[in-house]
C-alpha positions, 0 to 999 in steps of 0.5 A: 959834485964829483965830475965823474957821476953820470949826467942826467939822460934827459936833455934839451933838444938840439936839431941836427943836419938832415941827411939825404940817405938811409944810414944803416951798418949794411945793405941788409940792415938798410933793407930791413929798415924798409921791411913791414913790421907791424910792431915797429915804428916808421922808418927813420934816416938822419944824423944825430946831434952831437954831444961832448959827453957819453949821454947824447942830447935827444937827436933829431931824425928824419922819417921817410915814407913812400908817397905810394906803395905797390905789390908788384916787384916792377911797381915796387922799383919804381916806388923806390925812386918816387919822391919821399915825404920828410918828417922830423922825429926826435929821440932821447936817452932816459933812465929806465922806469916803471912806466916803460914796462909795456914797451920794454916788454914788447921789445923782449917778447922773443928774448928766449925764443918761444920759451914760457918764462918770467918775462914780466919779472925780468923786465921789472929788474931792468927798470928797477936798476936805474943807475945802469941802463938806458931806454931810447924813446921817440919825439914828444917827451918833454919834462912837463908832459911826459906823464901824459904820454903813452910811454909804451908806444915810444920805447925804441930801444933798451939796453942794460947789464944785470949781474947773474949773481946778484939776481940769482934768486929771481925766478927769471934768472933761474929759468934763463940760466936753464935755457941757456944750458939746455940750448948749448949742445957742445959738451966742452962749451956747456962745461965752460958755461956752467962754470961761468953761470954757477961758480963765477956768476957774480963776475958776469953781466948779462948784457941786454940790448934790444931795439927795433930794426928801424931804430937809427943806427946813429944811436947805437955807438952813444948807447953802448958808450952810455952803458959802459960809462955808467957800469964804470961810474957804478963801481964808484958811485953806488952807496954800498960796497956790495952794490958797487962790487955787483958792477965790477964785471969780468965778463959780459954774456949776450943772448942775440939772433942771426940769420945763418945760410942753410947751406952754411955747413955744405961746402959745395952748396956754399960754392953755388949760393950766388955769393950769399953770406954764410951768416948775416947779423941782424945787429951788426955790432954782434959780429964785433962782439963775436970776434972778440968773444972768449967763446960763443955757440948758436942753437936753432930757434922755434918761434915764427919770424917774419923775414923778407924774401931775400932770406928764404935761404936763411934760418934764424939761429940763437947766438950766445956770446961771452966777452971779457969786460976788458974788451969794451974799449976795443969794442967801442972803438971798433963800432964807431969805425964801423958806423963811420965806414958804413 
């Protein structure tokens, strides 16, 4: 068997060493991991299992939940110092499949803000493309009882790359292209975007990466490693030339969101903002993507967003980035360095 072929994602569990602190990329991420989210699972800490291949074995994580809660600020500070109950939870990387539909759709429900579009059709495309794409699920998904589980409840993250040209005939991609073009207000950038989505569509991969804010950040580098490795393998392993060529991306396009300081464009106000960051990245790897991007643009979002009090001076903005595919190795290196330094 060709050793370049991608390994199976489902692996036997191997416990990891517990870590006493909440691991996150930034202070904002650490705070967001403690913000109540009615759709997100419990808050997580820990260190993932090591793996000598790009598809990691399911990692043992630690869940920290306060022993008590309070509505007052003073009591809240006391709670932060209170003992934490430790509960183990395992995570695994899986090929997408139809049973993940509800969980993946929940993760992507605001992917195009409050736009009415064929989200169900979009999720179907992600789940049908099993050679490139990964779903991260929580504990309890052994091979012998996996079908008996409510898989929608166990989905923590999804990552995939879909070719704009290959799926151009699908309603969801037509609506997605229209949304992107309408969201871009700068004429020069819009011209480049149209060229990319029309004449060069077959060279562009839509990089979909969505996860709950409390999904362990230690899983993020191996998740992207898995994606880029699978793209590379697909250019050799897919059964037809047409399919192999559909993964020879020259560009990746990403749709994400950021928090932008309301005084971002006002120099005097920014000087008096008590050191507030001009931009906060919800997923900090997006800062790396933006640094490496050929071009990017932001636009206001309209869907109501739950945000902590600390973000009262910020507004939620959409962010679209176009990154050349040959920047992937540099991104992977920078991402690992970012996690190591956090």
